All heavy atoms as a GROMACS GRO file, in nm:
protein
  615
    1MET      N    1  17.408  12.683  15.328
    1MET     CA    2  17.295  12.755  15.274
    1MET      C    3  17.330  12.797  15.131
    1MET      O    4  17.427  12.866  15.107
    1MET     CB    5  17.268  12.877  15.361
    1MET     CG    6  17.130  12.927  15.353
    1MET     SD    7  17.108  13.063  15.471
    1MET     CE    8  16.940  13.035  15.508
    2ASN      N    9  17.248  12.752  15.038
    2ASN     CA   10  17.277  12.785  14.900
    2ASN      C   11  17.198  12.908  14.856
    2ASN      O   12  17.120  12.966  14.932
    2ASN     CB   13  17.248  12.665  14.809
    2ASN     CG   14  17.105  12.616  14.821
    2ASN    OD1   15  17.021  12.686  14.872
    2ASN    ND2   16  17.081  12.496  14.773
    3ALA      N   17  17.218  12.947  14.731
    3ALA     CA   18  17.155  13.070  14.680
    3ALA      C   19  17.004  13.058  14.674
    3ALA      O   20  16.932  13.156  14.698
    3ALA     CB   21  17.211  13.101  14.542
    4PHE      N   22  16.953  12.937  14.644
    4PHE     CA   23  16.808  12.918  14.637
    4PHE      C   24  16.743  12.945  14.773
    4PHE      O   25  16.638  13.010  14.780
    4PHE     CB   26  16.774  12.776  14.591
    4PHE     CG   27  16.628  12.743  14.603
    4PHE    CD1   28  16.537  12.797  14.514
    4PHE    CD2   29  16.582  12.663  14.706
    4PHE    CE1   30  16.402  12.770  14.526
    4PHE    CE2   31  16.448  12.635  14.719
    4PHE     CZ   32  16.357  12.688  14.628
    5GLU      N   33  16.801  12.897  14.880
    5GLU     CA   34  16.745  12.918  15.013
    5GLU      C   35  16.748  13.065  15.053
    5GLU      O   36  16.658  13.113  15.120
    5GLU     CB   37  16.818  12.832  15.115
    5GLU     CG   38  16.790  12.684  15.099
    5GLU     CD   39  16.871  12.599  15.193
    5GLU    OE1   40  16.972  12.648  15.248
    5GLU    OE2   41  16.835  12.482  15.211
    6ILE      N   42  16.851  13.136  15.011
    6ILE     CA   43  16.860  13.279  15.042
    6ILE      C   44  16.752  13.356  14.967
    6ILE      O   45  16.681  13.440  15.026
    6ILE     CB   46  17.001  13.332  15.009
    6ILE    CG1   47  17.104  13.269  15.103
    6ILE    CG2   48  17.004  13.484  15.018
    6ILE    CD1   49  17.247  13.298  15.066
    7VAL      N   50  16.736  13.326  14.838
    7VAL     CA   51  16.634  13.395  14.758
    7VAL      C   52  16.495  13.360  14.808
    7VAL      O   53  16.408  13.449  14.821
    7VAL     CB   54  16.651  13.359  14.608
    7VAL    CG1   55  16.534  13.410  14.526
    7VAL    CG2   56  16.782  13.413  14.555
    8ALA      N   57  16.470  13.233  14.840
    8ALA     CA   58  16.340  13.192  14.892
    8ALA      C   59  16.314  13.259  15.027
    8ALA      O   60  16.200  13.299  15.056
    8ALA     CB   61  16.333  13.042  14.905
    9GLY      N   62  16.416  13.273  15.109
    9GLY     CA   63  16.400  13.340  15.238
    9GLY      C   64  16.363  13.487  15.222
    9GLY      O   65  16.282  13.540  15.298
   10ILE      N   66  16.422  13.552  15.122
   10ILE     CA   67  16.388  13.692  15.096
   10ILE      C   68  16.243  13.705  15.052
   10ILE      O   69  16.169  13.792  15.100
   10ILE     CB   70  16.485  13.752  14.992
   10ILE    CG1   71  16.626  13.764  15.052
   10ILE    CG2   72  16.435  13.887  14.942
   10ILE    CD1   73  16.733  13.800  14.952
   11PHE      N   74  16.199  13.614  14.962
   11PHE     CA   75  16.060  13.619  14.918
   11PHE      C   76  15.963  13.584  15.031
   11PHE      O   77  15.854  13.641  15.040
   11PHE     CB   78  16.037  13.528  14.798
   11PHE     CG   79  16.088  13.586  14.669
   11PHE    CD1   80  16.182  13.519  14.594
   11PHE    CD2   81  16.042  13.708  14.623
   11PHE    CE1   82  16.229  13.571  14.475
   11PHE    CE2   83  16.088  13.763  14.505
   11PHE     CZ   84  16.182  13.694  14.430
   12LEU      N   85  16.002  13.493  15.119
   12LEU     CA   86  15.919  13.462  15.235
   12LEU      C   87  15.907  13.583  15.328
   12LEU      O   88  15.799  13.612  15.381
   12LEU     CB   89  15.976  13.343  15.312
   12LEU     CG   90  15.947  13.206  15.256
   12LEU    CD1   91  16.028  13.100  15.329
   12LEU    CD2   92  15.800  13.175  15.268
   13LEU      N   93  16.016  13.653  15.346
   13LEU     CA   94  16.013  13.774  15.428
   13LEU      C   95  15.922  13.880  15.368
   13LEU      O   96  15.844  13.945  15.440
   13LEU     CB   97  16.155  13.828  15.446
   13LEU     CG   98  16.172  13.948  15.537
   13LEU    CD1   99  16.133  13.912  15.680
   13LEU    CD2  100  16.314  13.998  15.532
   14LEU      N  101  15.930  13.898  15.237
   14LEU     CA  102  15.842  13.994  15.169
   14LEU      C  103  15.695  13.954  15.180
   14LEU      O  104  15.607  14.039  15.200
   14LEU     CB  105  15.883  14.010  15.023
   14LEU     CG  106  16.017  14.077  14.997
   14LEU    CD1  107  16.051  14.072  14.849
   14LEU    CD2  108  16.015  14.220  15.048
   15ALA      N  109  15.666  13.824  15.168
   15ALA     CA  110  15.529  13.777  15.184
   15ALA      C  111  15.479  13.801  15.326
   15ALA      O  112  15.364  13.841  15.346
   15ALA     CB  113  15.519  13.629  15.148
   16CYS      N  114  15.565  13.779  15.425
   16CYS     CA  115  15.526  13.804  15.564
   16CYS      C  116  15.497  13.952  15.588
   16CYS      O  117  15.398  13.987  15.653
   16CYS     CB  118  15.637  13.760  15.659
   16CYS     SG  119  15.659  13.583  15.670
   17ILE      N  120  15.580  14.037  15.534
   17ILE     CA  121  15.559  14.181  15.549
   17ILE      C  122  15.429  14.224  15.481
   17ILE      O  123  15.353  14.305  15.535
   17ILE     CB  124  15.681  14.259  15.496
   17ILE    CG1  125  15.801  14.236  15.587
   17ILE    CG2  126  15.651  14.408  15.484
   17ILE    CD1  127  15.932  14.289  15.534
   18MET      N  128  15.401  14.166  15.363
   18MET     CA  129  15.276  14.198  15.293
   18MET      C  130  15.155  14.154  15.375
   18MET      O  131  15.056  14.228  15.386
   18MET     CB  132  15.274  14.129  15.156
   18MET     CG  133  15.152  14.158  15.073
   18MET     SD  134  15.168  14.086  14.910
   18MET     CE  135  15.029  13.977  14.911
   19ILE      N  136  15.160  14.037  15.435
   19ILE     CA  137  15.049  13.988  15.517
   19ILE      C  138  15.030  14.078  15.639
   19ILE      O  139  14.917  14.116  15.673
   19ILE     CB  140  15.074  13.843  15.561
   19ILE    CG1  141  15.066  13.749  15.441
   19ILE    CG2  142  14.973  13.799  15.666
   19ILE    CD1  143  15.112  13.608  15.471
   20ILE      N  144  15.137  14.116  15.704
   20ILE     CA  145  15.127  14.201  15.823
   20ILE      C  146  15.069  14.337  15.789
   20ILE      O  147  14.978  14.387  15.857
   20ILE     CB  148  15.266  14.214  15.890
   20ILE    CG1  149  15.308  14.082  15.951
   20ILE    CG2  150  15.265  14.324  15.996
   20ILE    CD1  151  15.452  14.078  15.997
   21ILE      N  152  15.119  14.399  15.682
   21ILE     CA  153  15.072  14.534  15.646
   21ILE      C  154  14.926  14.532  15.604
   21ILE      O  155  14.846  14.616  15.649
   21ILE     CB  156  15.162  14.594  15.537
   21ILE    CG1  157  15.299  14.628  15.594
   21ILE    CG2  158  15.099  14.719  15.476
   21ILE    CD1  159  15.401  14.671  15.492
   22THR      N  160  14.888  14.436  15.520
   22THR     CA  161  14.748  14.434  15.474
   22THR      C  162  14.653  14.398  15.588
   22THR      O  163  14.539  14.446  15.590
   22THR     CB  164  14.730  14.336  15.357
   22THR    OG1  165  14.778  14.206  15.394
   22THR    CG2  166  14.803  14.385  15.234
   23THR      N  167  14.697  14.316  15.682
   23THR     CA  168  14.612  14.284  15.796
   23THR      C  169  14.595  14.404  15.888
   23THR      O  170  14.486  14.432  15.937
   23THR     CB  171  14.671  14.166  15.876
   23THR    OG1  172  14.687  14.055  15.788
   23THR    CG2  173  14.581  14.127  15.990
   24MET      N  174  14.702  14.478  15.909
   24MET     CA  175  14.696  14.595  15.997
   24MET      C  176  14.612  14.708  15.937
   24MET      O  177  14.552  14.787  16.010
   24MET     CB  178  14.836  14.646  16.028
   24MET     CG  179  14.921  14.549  16.106
   24MET     SD  180  14.868  14.530  16.274
   24MET     CE  181  14.915  14.686  16.342
   25LEU      N  182  14.606  14.718  15.805
   25LEU     CA  183  14.531  14.826  15.741
   25LEU      C  184  14.381  14.798  15.732
   25LEU      O  185  14.304  14.889  15.706
   25LEU     CB  186  14.586  14.852  15.600
   25LEU     CG  187  14.723  14.918  15.593
   25LEU    CD1  188  14.769  14.926  15.449
   25LEU    CD2  189  14.719  15.056  15.656
   26GLN      N  190  14.340  14.674  15.754
   26GLN     CA  191  14.198  14.640  15.745
   26GLN      C  192  14.120  14.695  15.864
   26GLN      O  193  14.172  14.706  15.974
   26GLN     CB  194  14.180  14.489  15.739
   26GLN     CG  195  14.229  14.428  15.613
   26GLN     CD  196  14.215  14.277  15.614
   26GLN    OE1  197  14.133  14.222  15.686
   26GLN    NE2  198  14.295  14.211  15.533
   27LYS      N  199  13.995  14.727  15.838
   27LYS     CA  200  13.907  14.772  15.945
   27LYS      C  201  13.856  14.650  16.020
   27LYS      O  202  13.835  14.545  15.962
   27LYS     CB  203  13.789  14.849  15.887
   27LYS     CG  204  13.828  14.978  15.821
   27LYS     CD  205  13.708  15.048  15.764
   27LYS     CE  206  13.753  15.173  15.690
   27LYS     NZ  207  13.642  15.237  15.621
   28PRO      N  208  13.831  14.664  16.151
   28PRO     CA  209  13.778  14.551  16.226
   28PRO      C  210  13.638  14.514  16.179
   28PRO      O  211  13.558  14.600  16.142
   28PRO     CB  212  13.776  14.599  16.370
   28PRO     CG  213  13.816  14.740  16.370
   28PRO     CD  214  13.857  14.779  16.234
   29LYS      N  215  13.608  14.385  16.180
   29LYS     CA  216  13.477  14.337  16.134
   29LYS      C  217  13.370  14.354  16.241
   29LYS      O  218  13.253  14.360  16.211
   29LYS     CB  219  13.485  14.190  16.095
   29LYS     CG  220  13.584  14.162  15.986
   29LYS     CD  221  13.542  14.223  15.856
   29LYS     CE  222  13.641  14.183  15.748
   29LYS     NZ  223  13.665  14.285  15.651
   30GLN      N  224  13.410  14.361  16.367
   30GLN     CA  225  13.313  14.374  16.475
   30GLN      C  226  13.276  14.520  16.492
   30GLN      O  227  13.360  14.607  16.498
   30GLN     CB  228  13.370  14.320  16.604
   30GLN     CG  229  13.406  14.174  16.597
   30GLN     CD  230  13.481  14.131  16.720
   30GLN    OE1  231  13.533  14.212  16.794
   30GLN    NE2  232  13.487  14.000  16.741
   31GLY      N  233  13.146  14.545  16.502
   31GLY     CA  234  13.101  14.680  16.520
   31GLY      C  235  13.048  14.707  16.659
   31GLY      O  236  13.004  14.817  16.689
   32GLY      N  237  13.049  14.608  16.743
   32GLY     CA  238  12.997  14.625  16.878
   32GLY      C  239  12.848  14.599  16.883
   32GLY      O  240  12.787  14.544  16.792
   33LEU      N  241  12.785  14.644  16.991
   33LEU     CA  242  12.643  14.619  17.012
   33LEU      C  243  12.557  14.699  16.915
   33LEU      O  244  12.452  14.652  16.871
   33LEU     CB  245  12.606  14.655  17.157
   33LEU     CG  246  12.464  14.622  17.201
   33LEU    CD1  247  12.440  14.473  17.190
   33LEU    CD2  248  12.443  14.669  17.343
   34GLY      N  249  12.600  14.816  16.876
   34GLY     CA  250  12.521  14.900  16.786
   34GLY      C  251  12.507  14.841  16.647
   34GLY      O  252  12.408  14.867  16.577
   35SER      N  253  12.599  14.759  16.604
   35SER     CA  254  12.592  14.702  16.470
   35SER      C  255  12.488  14.592  16.460
   35SER      O  256  12.444  14.558  16.351
   35SER     CB  257  12.728  14.649  16.426
   35SER     OG  258  12.762  14.537  16.505
   36SER      N  259  12.447  14.534  16.572
   36SER     CA  260  12.349  14.427  16.565
   36SER      C  261  12.209  14.481  16.535
   36SER      O  262  12.124  14.407  16.488
   36SER     CB  263  12.348  14.347  16.695
   36SER     OG  264  12.310  14.432  16.802
   37PHE      N  265  12.186  14.610  16.559
   37PHE     CA  266  12.056  14.668  16.533
   37PHE      C  267  12.052  14.746  16.401
   37PHE      O  268  11.946  14.785  16.356
   37PHE     CB  269  12.015  14.762  16.647
   37PHE     CG  270  12.007  14.692  16.779
   37PHE    CD1  271  12.098  14.719  16.879
   37PHE    CD2  272  11.909  14.598  16.801
   37PHE    CE1  273  12.091  14.654  17.001
   37PHE    CE2  274  11.901  14.532  16.922
   37PHE     CZ  275  11.992  14.560  17.022
   38ALA      N  276  12.166  14.765  16.341
   38ALA     CA  277  12.172  14.844  16.217
   38ALA      C  278  12.143  14.755  16.097
   38ALA      O  279  12.156  14.634  16.101
   38ALA     CB  280  12.310  14.907  16.203
   39SER      N  281  12.103  14.818  15.991
   39SER     CA  282  12.076  14.747  15.867
   39SER      C  283  12.207  14.713  15.797
   39SER      O  284  12.300  14.791  15.795
   39SER     CB  285  11.990  14.835  15.776
   39SER     OG  286  11.976  14.775  15.650
   40THR      N  287  12.211  14.595  15.737
   40THR     CA  288  12.332  14.555  15.666
   40THR      C  289  12.330  14.596  15.520
   40THR      O  290  12.430  14.584  15.451
   40THR     CB  291  12.350  14.402  15.673
   40THR    OG1  292  12.235  14.339  15.617
   40THR    CG2  293  12.371  14.357  15.816
   41GLU      N  294  12.218  14.643  15.471
   41GLU     CA  295  12.208  14.686  15.331
   41GLU      C  296  12.256  14.830  15.319
   41GLU      O  297  12.202  14.921  15.379
   41GLU     CB  298  12.064  14.677  15.282
   41GLU     CG  299  12.016  14.536  15.261
   41GLU     CD  300  12.091  14.466  15.149
   41GLU    OE1  301  12.117  14.529  15.045
   41GLU    OE2  302  12.125  14.349  15.168
   42SER      N  303  12.360  14.849  15.244
   42SER     CA  304  12.410  14.982  15.216
   42SER      C  305  12.478  14.979  15.082
   42SER      O  306  12.492  14.874  15.019
   42SER     CB  307  12.508  15.028  15.326
   42SER     OG  308  12.625  14.950  15.319
   43TYR      N  309  12.524  15.093  15.038
   43TYR     CA  310  12.594  15.100  14.911
   43TYR      C  311  12.722  15.017  14.917
   43TYR      O  312  12.754  14.944  14.824
   43TYR     CB  313  12.627  15.245  14.877
   43TYR     CG  314  12.711  15.258  14.753
   43TYR    CD1  315  12.653  15.241  14.627
   43TYR    CD2  316  12.847  15.284  14.760
   43TYR    CE1  317  12.729  15.251  14.513
   43TYR    CE2  318  12.924  15.294  14.647
   43TYR     CZ  319  12.864  15.278  14.523
   43TYR     OH  320  12.940  15.288  14.410
   44PHE      N  321  12.794  15.027  15.028
   44PHE     CA  322  12.920  14.953  15.042
   44PHE      C  323  12.894  14.804  15.061
   44PHE      O  324  12.979  14.723  15.027
   44PHE     CB  325  13.004  15.009  15.155
   44PHE     CG  326  13.053  15.149  15.128
   44PHE    CD1  327  13.006  15.256  15.200
   44PHE    CD2  328  13.144  15.172  15.026
   44PHE    CE1  329  13.050  15.384  15.173
   44PHE    CE2  330  13.188  15.299  14.999
   44PHE     CZ  331  13.142  15.405  15.072
   45GLY      N  332  12.780  14.766  15.116
   45GLY     CA  333  12.747  14.625  15.129
   45GLY      C  334  12.718  14.562  14.995
   45GLY      O  335  12.751  14.446  14.970
   46LYS      N  336  12.656  14.637  14.906
   46LYS     CA  337  12.624  14.584  14.773
   46LYS      C  338  12.746  14.581  14.682
   46LYS      O  339  12.757  14.496  14.596
   46LYS     CB  340  12.515  14.670  14.708
   46LYS     CG  341  12.382  14.663  14.782
   46LYS     CD  342  12.282  14.756  14.719
   46LYS     CE  343  12.153  14.757  14.799
   46LYS     NZ  344  12.058  14.856  14.748
   47ASN      N  345  12.836  14.675  14.699
   47ASN     CA  346  12.955  14.684  14.615
   47ASN      C  347  13.081  14.656  14.696
   47ASN      O  348  13.180  14.725  14.683
   47ASN     CB  349  12.965  14.824  14.552
   47ASN     CG  350  12.850  14.851  14.458
   47ASN    OD1  351  12.810  14.762  14.384
   47ASN    ND2  352  12.797  14.971  14.462
   48SER      N  353  13.076  14.552  14.778
   48SER     CA  354  13.188  14.528  14.869
   48SER      C  355  13.312  14.479  14.796
   48SER      O  356  13.421  14.483  14.851
   48SER     CB  357  13.147  14.427  14.976
   48SER     OG  358  13.116  14.303  14.914
   49GLY      N  359  13.299  14.430  14.674
   49GLY     CA  360  13.415  14.383  14.601
   49GLY      C  361  13.505  14.494  14.552
   49GLY      O  362  13.619  14.470  14.513
   50ARG      N  363  13.458  14.617  14.553
   50ARG     CA  364  13.534  14.729  14.501
   50ARG      C  365  13.590  14.821  14.608
   50ARG      O  366  13.659  14.916  14.576
   50ARG     CB  367  13.446  14.811  14.406
   50ARG     CG  368  13.403  14.733  14.286
   50ARG     CD  369  13.328  14.821  14.189
   50ARG     NE  370  13.246  14.736  14.104
   50ARG     CZ  371  13.118  14.747  14.087
   50ARG    NH1  372  13.053  14.844  14.147
   50ARG    NH2  373  13.052  14.666  14.009
   51THR      N  374  13.557  14.794  14.733
   51THR     CA  375  13.605  14.883  14.839
   51THR      C  376  13.750  14.854  14.872
   51THR      O  377  13.805  14.750  14.838
   51THR     CB  378  13.519  14.866  14.966
   51THR    OG1  379  13.535  14.732  15.014
   51THR    CG2  380  13.374  14.898  14.940
   52MET      N  381  13.813  14.945  14.940
   52MET     CA  382  13.953  14.930  14.977
   52MET      C  383  13.972  14.813  15.073
   52MET      O  384  14.070  14.740  15.065
   52MET     CB  385  14.003  15.061  15.042
   52MET     CG  386  14.149  15.061  15.069
   52MET     SD  387  14.238  15.047  14.915
   52MET     CE  388  14.403  15.069  14.970
   53ASP      N  389  13.875  14.793  15.162
   53ASP     CA  390  13.885  14.682  15.256
   53ASP      C  391  13.877  14.548  15.184
   53ASP      O  392  13.948  14.454  15.220
   53ASP     CB  393  13.775  14.693  15.361
   53ASP     CG  394  13.809  14.617  15.488
   53ASP    OD1  395  13.928  14.616  15.524
   53ASP    OD2  396  13.718  14.559  15.549
   54ALA      N  397  13.794  14.538  15.081
   54ALA     CA  398  13.786  14.415  15.003
   54ALA      C  399  13.917  14.389  14.928
   54ALA      O  400  13.960  14.274  14.916
   54ALA     CB  401  13.670  14.421  14.905
   55ILE      N  402  13.980  14.493  14.881
   55ILE     CA  403  14.109  14.478  14.814
   55ILE      C  404  14.215  14.431  14.913
   55ILE      O  405  14.296  14.345  14.882
   55ILE     CB  406  14.150  14.611  14.746
   55ILE    CG1  407  14.054  14.643  14.632
   55ILE    CG2  408  14.293  14.606  14.695
   55ILE    CD1  409  14.069  14.782  14.575
   56LEU      N  410  14.212  14.486  15.034
   56LEU     CA  411  14.308  14.445  15.136
   56LEU      C  412  14.286  14.299  15.178
   56LEU      O  413  14.383  14.226  15.201
   56LEU     CB  414  14.298  14.537  15.258
   56LEU     CG  415  14.351  14.678  15.238
   56LEU    CD1  416  14.319  14.763  15.360
   56LEU    CD2  417  14.499  14.678  15.210
   57VAL      N  418  14.161  14.256  15.186
   57VAL     CA  419  14.131  14.117  15.219
   57VAL      C  420  14.186  14.026  15.110
   57VAL      O  421  14.246  13.922  15.137
   57VAL     CB  422  13.979  14.096  15.239
   57VAL    CG1  423  13.944  13.949  15.244
   57VAL    CG2  424  13.932  14.166  15.365
   58ARG      N  425  14.165  14.065  14.984
   58ARG     CA  426  14.214  13.985  14.872
   58ARG      C  427  14.367  13.979  14.872
   58ARG      O  428  14.426  13.873  14.850
   58ARG     CB  429  14.164  14.044  14.740
   58ARG     CG  430  14.190  13.953  14.622
   58ARG     CD  431  14.130  14.006  14.492
   58ARG     NE  432  13.989  14.036  14.506
   58ARG     CZ  433  13.935  14.155  14.475
   58ARG    NH1  434  14.010  14.252  14.429
   58ARG    NH2  435  13.806  14.175  14.488
   59LEU      N  436  14.433  14.091  14.900
   59LEU     CA  437  14.580  14.092  14.906
   59LEU      C  438  14.632  14.007  15.022
   59LEU      O  439  14.737  13.943  15.009
   59LEU     CB  440  14.631  14.235  14.918
   59LEU     CG  441  14.624  14.320  14.791
   59LEU    CD1  442  14.667  14.463  14.822
   59LEU    CD2  443  14.710  14.260  14.683
   60THR      N  444  14.560  14.006  15.134
   60THR     CA  445  14.600  13.923  15.246
   60THR      C  446  14.591  13.775  15.210
   60THR      O  447  14.680  13.696  15.243
   60THR     CB  448  14.512  13.952  15.369
   60THR    OG1  449  14.518  14.092  15.398
   60THR    CG2  450  14.557  13.873  15.490
   61LYS      N  451  14.485  13.737  15.141
   61LYS     CA  452  14.471  13.598  15.098
   61LYS      C  453  14.580  13.559  14.999
   61LYS      O  454  14.638  13.450  15.007
   61LYS     CB  455  14.334  13.576  15.034
   61LYS     CG  456  14.220  13.581  15.132
   61LYS     CD  457  14.087  13.565  15.063
   61LYS     CE  458  13.972  13.580  15.161
   61LYS     NZ  459  13.841  13.571  15.094
   62ILE      N  460  14.610  13.648  14.906
   62ILE     CA  461  14.716  13.621  14.808
   62ILE      C  462  14.851  13.607  14.879
   62ILE      O  463  14.929  13.516  14.848
   62ILE     CB  464  14.720  13.732  14.700
   62ILE    CG1  465  14.595  13.723  14.613
   62ILE    CG2  466  14.846  13.722  14.615
   62ILE    CD1  467  14.577  13.842  14.520
   63GLY      N  468  14.878  13.695  14.973
   63GLY     CA  469  15.003  13.686  15.050
   63GLY      C  470  15.013  13.557  15.129
   63GLY      O  471  15.120  13.497  15.139
   64GLY      N  472  14.900  13.511  15.185
   64GLY     CA  473  14.900  13.385  15.259
   64GLY      C  474  14.927  13.266  15.170
   64GLY      O  475  15.003  13.175  15.206
   65VAL      N  476  14.867  13.265  15.051
   65VAL     CA  477  14.891  13.156  14.957
   65VAL      C  478  15.037  13.155  14.912
   65VAL      O  479  15.100  13.049  14.905
   65VAL     CB  480  14.794  13.167  14.837
   65VAL    CG1  481  14.834  13.072  14.726
   65VAL    CG2  482  14.652  13.140  14.881
   66ILE      N  483  15.090  13.273  14.881
   66ILE     CA  484  15.231  13.282  14.841
   66ILE      C  485  15.321  13.232  14.952
   66ILE      O  486  15.417  13.157  14.928
   66ILE     CB  487  15.266  13.427  14.801
   66ILE    CG1  488  15.197  13.465  14.671
   66ILE    CG2  489  15.417  13.446  14.788
   66ILE    CD1  490  15.207  13.613  14.636
   67PHE      N  491  15.291  13.269  15.075
   67PHE     CA  492  15.372  13.227  15.189
   67PHE      C  493  15.372  13.075  15.205
   67PHE      O  494  15.477  13.013  15.222
   67PHE     CB  495  15.321  13.294  15.317
   67PHE     CG  496  15.394  13.252  15.440
   67PHE    CD1  497  15.519  13.303  15.469
   67PHE    CD2  498  15.338  13.160  15.527
   67PHE    CE1  499  15.588  13.263  15.582
   67PHE    CE2  500  15.405  13.119  15.640
   67PHE     CZ  501  15.530  13.171  15.668
   68VAL      N  502  15.254  13.014  15.197
   68VAL     CA  503  15.243  12.869  15.215
   68VAL      C  504  15.314  12.795  15.102
   68VAL      O  505  15.389  12.700  15.126
   68VAL     CB  506  15.095  12.827  15.226
   68VAL    CG1  507  15.079  12.676  15.218
   68VAL    CG2  508  15.034  12.879  15.354
   69VAL      N  509  15.292  12.839  14.978
   69VAL     CA  510  15.353  12.772  14.864
   69VAL      C  511  15.506  12.783  14.870
   69VAL      O  512  15.577  12.685  14.849
   69VAL     CB  513  15.298  12.829  14.731
   69VAL    CG1  514  15.378  12.782  14.611
   69VAL    CG2  515  15.151  12.791  14.715
   70LEU      N  516  15.556  12.902  14.900
   70LEU     CA  517  15.702  12.919  14.910
   70LEU      C  518  15.761  12.838  15.024
   70LEU      O  519  15.871  12.782  15.010
   70LEU     CB  520  15.737  13.067  14.929
   70LEU     CG  521  15.740  13.152  14.804
   70LEU    CD1  522  15.766  13.298  14.841
   70LEU    CD2  523  15.847  13.103  14.710
   71THR      N  524  15.692  12.828  15.135
   71THR     CA  525  15.741  12.751  15.248
   71THR      C  526  15.751  12.603  15.212
   71THR      O  527  15.852  12.537  15.239
   71THR     CB  528  15.650  12.770  15.371
   71THR    OG1  529  15.643  12.908  15.401
   71THR    CG2  530  15.703  12.694  15.490
   72VAL      N  531  15.646  12.550  15.150
   72VAL     CA  532  15.647  12.409  15.112
   72VAL      C  533  15.753  12.382  15.005
   72VAL      O  534  15.829  12.284  15.014
   72VAL     CB  535  15.506  12.365  15.063
   72VAL    CG1  536  15.510  12.227  15.001
   72VAL    CG2  537  15.408  12.370  15.178
   73LEU      N  538  15.762  12.468  14.904
   73LEU     CA  539  15.863  12.450  14.799
   73LEU      C  540  16.005  12.458  14.854
   73LEU      O  541  16.092  12.379  14.816
   73LEU     CB  542  15.845  12.555  14.689
   73LEU     CG  543  15.735  12.528  14.588
   73LEU    CD1  544  15.722  12.646  14.492
   73LEU    CD2  545  15.764  12.401  14.511
   74THR      N  546  16.029  12.551  14.944
   74THR     CA  547  16.162  12.564  15.003
   74THR      C  548  16.197  12.441  15.085
   74THR      O  549  16.310  12.392  15.078
   74THR     CB  550  16.169  12.690  15.091
   74THR    OG1  551  16.132  12.803  15.013
   74THR    CG2  552  16.307  12.710  15.148
   75ALA      N  553  16.102  12.389  15.160
   75ALA     CA  554  16.128  12.270  15.242
   75ALA      C  555  16.156  12.149  15.154
   75ALA      O  556  16.249  12.072  15.179
   75ALA     CB  557  16.011  12.244  15.334
   76ILE      N  558  16.076  12.131  15.050
   76ILE     CA  559  16.093  12.015  14.962
   76ILE      C  560  16.224  12.026  14.884
   76ILE      O  561  16.301  11.929  14.877
   76ILE     CB  562  15.973  12.002  14.866
   76ILE    CG1  563  15.849  11.961  14.943
   76ILE    CG2  564  16.002  11.901  14.755
   76ILE    CD1  565  15.721  11.964  14.862
   77LEU      N  566  16.250  12.141  14.825
   77LEU     CA  567  16.370  12.155  14.743
   77LEU      C  568  16.498  12.156  14.826
   77LEU      O  569  16.603  12.112  14.778
   77LEU     CB  570  16.360  12.280  14.658
   77LEU     CG  571  16.256  12.274  14.545
   77LEU    CD1  572  16.250  12.407  14.471
   77LEU    CD2  573  16.287  12.161  14.449
   78SER      N  574  16.493  12.202  14.949
   78SER     CA  575  16.614  12.200  15.031
   78SER      C  576  16.652  12.058  15.070
   78SER      O  577  16.771  12.028  15.087
   78SER     CB  578  16.597  12.288  15.154
   78SER     OG  579  16.501  12.232  15.240
   79VAL      N  580  16.555  11.969  15.081
   79VAL     CA  581  16.584  11.829  15.111
   79VAL      C  582  16.648  11.763  14.989
   79VAL      O  583  16.744  11.687  15.000
   79VAL     CB  584  16.455  11.754  15.153
   79VAL    CG1  585  16.477  11.604  15.156
   79VAL    CG2  586  16.408  11.805  15.287
   80TYR      N  587  16.594  11.790  14.869
   80TYR     CA  588  16.645  11.727  14.748
   80TYR      C  589  16.775  11.787  14.698
   80TYR      O  590  16.847  11.723  14.623
   80TYR     CB  591  16.540  11.732  14.638
   80TYR     CG  592  16.425  11.639  14.662
   80TYR    CD1  593  16.297  11.688  14.676
   80TYR    CD2  594  16.445  11.502  14.673
   80TYR    CE1  595  16.190  11.602  14.699
   80TYR    CE2  596  16.340  11.416  14.697
   80TYR     CZ  597  16.212  11.467  14.709
   80TYR     OH  598  16.109  11.382  14.733
   81MET      N  599  16.809  11.908  14.738
   81MET     CA  600  16.931  11.972  14.689
   81MET      C  601  17.054  11.935  14.772
   81MET      O  602  17.164  11.971  14.735
   81MET     CB  603  16.914  12.124  14.685
   81MET     CG  604  16.814  12.170  14.583
   81MET     SD  605  16.798  12.346  14.583
   81MET     CE  606  16.879  12.386  14.430
   82GLN      N  607  17.036  11.865  14.881
   82GLN     CA  608  17.151  11.830  14.965
   82GLN      C  609  17.226  11.712  14.913
   82GLN      O  610  17.208  11.625  14.855
   82GLN     CB  611  17.108  11.805  15.108
   82GLN     CG  612  17.068  11.930  15.176
   82GLN     CD  613  17.030  11.906  15.321
   82GLN    OE1  614  17.024  11.794  15.368
   82GLN    NE2  615  17.003  12.014  15.392
   0.00000   0.00000   0.00000
């Protein structure tokens, strides 16, 4: 195991922790039976890009992309570095 694999493993671990934390902090999307009769137009519905939940969704997507890219790069570079 070389230094690159150790550093990549640390960054992969940090990306995993970021995905777990941001996923756990998000509110559930399902509202149950009562949400099917409620109106979807609200202040938070119109400005959903600025709410905390929208920020958490964006951070989860960023963490997922970082995780996938690092995983692929680590796999490719570990084959070529041997």
